[in-house]
N, C-alpha and C positions, 0 to 999 in steps of 0.2 A: 594704873595711875592716869589722872586727867592729862590730856594732851597739852593743855595750856601750862600746867605745872611742869611737865617734862621739858617743854620748850624753854620755859623760863629758867629752869635749873641749868639746862645746857648752855644757854646764852650767858647767864650770870657767871658760870664757871669760866667761860672764855674771856669775858671782859672785866673780870674782877679787878677792882681798883681804878678802873677807868670810868665806869658807868654804875650808878647805884642800882641795887636790886629792885628798888621801887620803880625806877625809870624803866628798867627792863620789863617788869610786870605790866606797866602801863602800855608799853609798846606792843607786847604780846597780846594783851586784851584788845587793843585797837586793830591789830592784824586779824584776830579771829572775828571781830565784829565787821570790819570793812573790807577785808581781803585784798583784792586787786587794787582798789582805790587807795588803800593805805600804802601798798607797795609802790604805786606810781608816785604818790606824794613824797615818800621817803627817798625815792630815786631822784626826784627833782631837787630835794633838799641836799642830797649828797653831791649832785652835780654842781650846785651853787657853792657848796663848801670846797669842792675840788678846785673850782675856778678861782675862788678867793685865795686858796693856798698857793695856787700857781702864780697868781699876781704878786702875792707877798714874796714868794721865792724869787721871782724875776726882779723885783725891786731890790732885794738883798744882793743879788748878783750884780745889778747895775751899780749899787753903792760900793761894792767891793772893787769893781773895775775903776770907778772914779777915784777911790782912795789910792789904789795902786798907781794910777796915772799921776796923781798929785805927788806921790813919793818919788816917782821917776823924774818929774819936772822940777820939783823943789826938794833938794836933798836935805 
């Protein structure tokens, strides 16, 4: 079996319902065409996503703290 198809099937089975099969196939094709450059760009994108999620989580925590402080001050 073609390595691209094998990798596509394996990834698709792991991310079923979260990412479309078409998207997985595109990413696998990009990986086989561009190799390390593709991995570097994906890593950069993932780091940006993690940073964004951390900031969002921090904002949620701060909002909860403010709300609980308000309830303590104003019953």
